[in-house]
Steps between C-alpha positions, in 0.01 A plus 500: 500500500202505735284189529163422673393204668142481634425209743136465586319231689287396794597563869762252614592393144871596538505841316708671751744210553539485113560870483770486765677212331503675178633820668777279670588347171524810295637711791561869446268713291214283579173654655229303671179688547271293717127583498467412867795734608377793293123480550478351852823591685591834339149655425259299715267507202213264438457300173284738309493689170717807485684397828836694539714191464404486122680822420781440750583158352505643151726785616748263661501273190553789265793607713649158455435525130678840485803351668519185278405262776343169513159582655302226674148580579329232713155462657146396478418793281132471424446570124197719558701723724870473385463378143537848334802580700666162417426555146652841485805352665517216243487743224758743651752225526 
């Protein structure tokens, strides 16, 4: 059964470290989606409404759902920009 964990918080608060610890603990079939990796490293996007990282994050998370994975989504995720996507994911899981 697929499960979703959303870790949000300020920069430097340990979100990525916690996500990695959870992934190490649960092992296989654990998918970590890092906002920094998707938005900044993969897409070079700015934090603004309708940036491409929103739909890519949702697509990757839904892939994890379809494959019964533990999906960990971690990042700052400003509510006004990412809130709708996070709510859709919450409802999907």
